[in-house]
SERO-4910 file (N, C-alpha, C, O; in steps of 0.05 Angstrom, whole numbers):
BEGIN
 pado doro    nc1    nc2    nc3   cac1   cac2   cac3    cc1    cc2    cc3    oc1    oc2    oc3
  Met    A   2298   2236   2113   2285   2221   2092   2260   2237   2083   2244   2244   2100
  Ile    A   2258   2241   2057   2235   2254   2046   2214   2233   2039   2220   2213   2025
  Leu    A   2189   2238   2047   2167   2219   2043   2143   2233   2032   2140   2258   2036
  Tyr    A   2125   2218   2019   2101   2230   2006   2076   2215   2014   2077   2191   2019
  His    A   2054   2230   2015   2028   2218   2020   2007   2231   2002   2006   2256   2000
  Thr    A   1991   2215   1989   1970   2225   1971   1944   2227   1986   1936   2208   2001
  Ser    A   1929   2249   1983   1904   2252   1996   1886   2270   1979   1895   2280   1958
  Asp    A   1862   2274   1988   1844   2293   1974   1847   2321   1986   1833   2340   1977
  Arg    A   1866   2324   2005   1870   2351   2018   1899   2353   2028   1913   2332   2031
  Glu    A   1907   2377   2034   1933   2381   2047   1931   2371   2075   1912   2377   2090
  Ile    A   1952   2357   2084   1953   2347   2111   1978   2358   2124   2000   2348   2119
  Arg    A   1975   2378   2140   1999   2390   2153   2009   2374   2177   2033   2373   2182
  Asn    A   1991   2363   2192   1997   2348   2216   1986   2319   2214   1963   2315   2222
  Pro    A   2001   2301   2203   1991   2273   2200   1982   2261   2226   1994   2265   2247
  Asp    A   1960   2246   2225   1948   2233   2248   1949   2203   2243   1936   2193   2225
  Ile    A   1965   2189   2258   1968   2160   2254   1943   2144   2262   1941   2121   2257
  His    A   1924   2158   2275   1899   2144   2284   1876   2148   2265   1853   2143   2272
  Tyr    A   1881   2157   2241   1861   2161   2221   1863   2139   2200   1885   2133   2191
  Gly    A   1841   2128   2192   1842   2107   2171   1835   2079   2182   1827   2076   2205
  Arg    A   1837   2060   2164   1829   2032   2171   1849   2020   2191   1874   2023   2188
  Lys    A   1839   2006   2211   1856   1992   2230   1867   1966   2218   1888   1957   2226
  Asn    A   1853   1955   2198   1861   1929   2187   1875   1931   2160   1873   1914   2143
  Ala    A   1890   1953   2156   1906   1956   2132   1931   1939   2133   1937   1928   2155
  Asp    A   1945   1936   2111   1969   1918   2109   1988   1922   2133   1997   1902   2144
  Phe    A   1995   1946   2140   2014   1951   2161   2001   1962   2186   2014   1975   2203
  Gly    A   1975   1957   2189   1961   1965   2212   1952   1994   2211   1953   2007   2190
  Trp    A   1943   2004   2233   1933   2031   2236   1956   2050   2234   1975   2048   2250
  Gly    A   1956   2069   2216   1978   2087   2214   1975   2106   2191   1954   2107   2177
  Phe    A   1995   2122   2186   1996   2141   2165   2016   2131   2144   2040   2129   2149
  Tyr    A   2005   2124   2121   2021   2110   2100   2035   2130   2082   2023   2149   2072
  Leu    A   2061   2125   2078   2078   2143   2063   2096   2127   2044   2099   2103   2047
  Thr    A   2107   2141   2024   2126   2128   2006   2149   2147   2000   2145   2171   1999
  Pro    A   2173   2136   1997   2195   2153   1988   2195   2157   1958   2211   2173   1947
  Asp    A   2178   2143   1944   2178   2143   1914   2157   2164   1904   2133   2158   1904
  Arg    A   2167   2187   1896   2150   2208   1887   2133   2200   1863   2110   2206   1861
  Asp    A   2145   2185   1844   2131   2176   1820   2108   2157   1828   2086   2159   1817
  Phe    A   2112   2139   1847   2091   2122   1857   2068   2138   1868   2045   2131   1864
  Thr    A   2075   2159   1883   2054   2176   1895   2036   2187   1873   2011   2187   1877
  Tyr    A   2047   2196   1851   2030   2207   1830   2015   2185   1815   1993   2191   1806
  Arg    A   2026   2162   1813   2011   2140   1801   1987   2132   1818   1966   2123   1808
  Trp    A   1990   2134   1845   1970   2126   1864   1948   2148   1865   1925   2142   1873
  Ala    A   1955   2172   1859   1937   2195   1862   1913   2193   1843   1915   2185   1820
  Arg    A   1891   2202   1854   1866   2205   1838   1864   2233   1827   1881   2250   1834
  Glu    A   1844   2238   1812   1840   2265   1801   1837   2285   1824   1823   2279   1844
  Asn    A   1849   2308   1821   1849   2330   1841   1862   2322   1867   1856   2335   1888
  Ala    A   1879   2303   1867   1893   2295   1892   1915   2315   1899   1925   2330   1882
  Val    A   1921   2315   1925   1943   2331   1935   1965   2312   1944   1960   2294   1959
  Val    A   1989   2317   1935   2012   2302   1944   2026   2318   1966   2037   2339   1961
  Asn    A   2025   2307   1990   2037   2319   2013   2066   2309   2015   2072   2286   2011
  Glu    A   2084   2327   2023   2112   2320   2026   2121   2325   2055   2114   2345   2067
  Tyr    A   2136   2306   2065   2145   2307   2093   2174   2300   2095   2185   2286   2077
  Glu    A   2187   2309   2116   2214   2300   2122   2213   2285   2149   2204   2296   2169
  Leu    A   2223   2260   2148   2223   2243   2172   2251   2242   2183   2270   2235   2169
  Asp    A   2254   2249   2209   2279   2246   2223   2280   2218   2234   2265   2212   2253
  Glu    A   2296   2201   2223   2296   2172   2230   2310   2166   2256   2307   2145   2268
  His    A   2325   2185   2266   2341   2181   2291   2322   2177   2315   2302   2190   2317
  Ala    A   2329   2158   2331   2314   2151   2356   2287   2138   2350   2270   2136   2368
  Leu    A   2282   2129   2326   2258   2114   2319   2263   2084   2317   2284   2076   2307
  Asn    A   2245   2069   2328   2247   2040   2325   2235   2033   2298   2210   2034   2295
  Met    A   2252   2025   2279   2242   2020   2252   2245   1990   2245   2265   1977   2252
  His    A   2225   1979   2231   2226   1951   2223   2221   1950   2193   2202   1962   2183
  Thr    A   2239   1936   2178   2236   1934   2149   2230   1905   2141   2243   1886   2150
  Phe    A   2209   1903   2124   2201   1877   2113   2209   1875   2084   2210   1895   2070
  Thr    A   2215   1851   2075   2217   1845   2047   2194   1826   2041   2181   1816   2059
  Arg    A   2189   1821   2016   2166   1804   2008   2173   1775   2013   2182   1760   1996
  Asp    A   2169   1766   2039   2175   1739   2047   2154   1729   2066   2133   1743   2070
  Ile    A   2158   1707   2078   2137   1695   2096   2132   1713   2120   2109   1713   2130
  His    A   2152   1727   2131   2148   1744   2154   2131   1768   2147   2113   1776   2162
  Trp    A   2136   1779   2123   2119   1801   2113   2090   1792   2109   2071   1805   2117
  Phe    A   2087   1768   2097   2061   1757   2092   2046   1753   2119   2023   1761   2121
  Glu    A   2059   1741   2138   2046   1736   2164   2038   1762   2178   2017   1764   2191
  Tyr    A   2055   1783   2176   2049   1809   2188   2024   1821   2175   2006   1830   2189
  Ile    A   2023   1821   2149   1999   1832   2135   1975   1815   2141   1953   1826   2147
  Phe    A   1977   1789   2140   1955   1770   2146   1944   1776   2174   1920   1778   2177
  Asn    A   1961   1780   2193   1952   1786   2221   1940   1814   2223   1920   1817   2237
  Asn    A   1952   1833   2210   1941   1861   2212   1913   1862   2200   1896   1876   2211
  Arg    A   1909   1848   2179   1882   1848   2167   1861   1835   2185   1837   1838   2181
  Arg    A   1871   1821   2206   1853   1809   2226   1856   1823   2253   1849   1813   2274
  Leu    A   1867   1848   2252   1871   1865   2275   1889   1852   2297   1883   1855   2321
  Lys    A   1910   1838   2288   1928   1825   2307   1957   1835   2302   1974   1819   2294
  Asp    A   1962   1860   2306   1988   1872   2302   2005   1865   2326   2001   1876   2348
  Gly    A   2025   1848   2322   2043   1840   2344   2070   1853   2344   2087   1845   2359
  Leu    A   2074   1872   2326   2100   1885   2323   2101   1911   2338   2083   1927   2337
  Ser    A   2123   1914   2353   2127   1939   2368   2148   1956   2353   2172   1952   2356
  Ala    A   2138   1975   2336   2156   1992   2321   2143   2019   2316   2119   2021   2315
  Asp    A   2160   2039   2315   2150   2066   2308   2144   2069   2279   2125   2083   2271
  Val    A   2161   2056   2262   2159   2058   2233   2162   2030   2222   2180   2015   2229
  Val    A   2143   2022   2204   2145   1997   2190   2148   2002   2160   2133   2018   2149
  Ile    A   2168   1990   2148   2174   1994   2120   2172   1968   2105   2182   1947   2114
  Gly    A   2158   1968   2082   2156   1944   2066   2137   1948   2043   2122   1968   2042
  Pro    A   2136   1928   2025   2118   1930   2002   2089   1925   2011   2084   1910   2030
  Ile    A   2071   1939   1997   2042   1934   2002   2034   1910   1985   2047   1904   1965
  Ala    A   2012   1897   1993   2003   1873   1980   1984   1879   1957   1978   1861   1941
  Asn    A   1973   1903   1955   1954   1910   1934   1930   1892   1934   1918   1887   1913
  Asp    A   1922   1882   1957   1897   1867   1961   1896   1840   1946   1874   1829   1943
  Ile    A   1918   1829   1938   1917   1802   1927   1936   1785   1944   1960   1784   1940
  Ile    A   1924   1771   1962   1939   1751   1978   1923   1725   1977   1899   1724   1984
  Gln    A   1936   1704   1969   1924   1678   1969   1937   1662   1991   1962   1662   1994
  Ile    A   1921   1648   2007   1932   1633   2029   1925   1604   2025   1902   1597   2022
  Leu    A   1945   1588   2027   1942   1559   2026   1953   1547   2051   1977   1550   2057
  Arg    A   1936   1535   2067   1946   1524   2092   1950   1494   2089   1932   1480   2078
  Asn    A   1972   1484   2098   1978   1456   2095   1993   1447   2120   2017   1453   2123
  His    A   1980   1433   2138   1992   1422   2162   2007   1444   2178   2031   1441   2184
  Asn    A   1994   1466   2184   2004   1488   2200   2027   1503   2187   2042   1518   2200
  Ser    A   2030   1500   2161   2050   1517   2147   2035   1533   2126   2013   1526   2118
  Tyr    A   2047   1554   2116   2035   1571   2097   2051   1572   2071   2075   1572   2071
  Val    A   2036   1571   2049   2048   1577   2023   2033   1602   2014   2008   1603   2015
  Phe    A   2047   1623   2006   2033   1647   1999   2041   1656   1971   2062   1651   1961
  Ser    A   2022   1671   1960   2026   1683   1934   2014   1711   1936   1991   1715   1941
  Ala    A   2031   1731   1931   2021   1759   1932   2027   1771   1905   2049   1770   1895
  Gly    A   2006   1784   1894   2009   1795   1867   2002   1825   1868   1995   1836   1888
  Arg    A   2005   1837   1845   1998   1865   1842   1975   1868   1823   1972   1852   1803
  Thr    A   1958   1888   1828   1936   1893   1810   1944   1912   1789   1927   1919   1772
***
């Protein structure tokens, strides 16, 4: 699988321990298979790094935009990552998550900026 990462520099050896711990999918190295998205995300003078991921023997978990995805992001933003996976795949929330709590249930709305 070919993946891309945008940065202000070339990154030859990705380090999963660099960056915010409370990001949507927790502490890690964020990549996308969508080359066009990478360039839309890039700032001026950005470097788009390309990698090949060998998926064999990796514990991978895929989210869709549903309540499980929401709860995972909600918990990660509070440093409560309870998922044991080598790779987590799913949509990012783009920092718009509204939480409505009603008798221990959640109604969520996630939008894009």
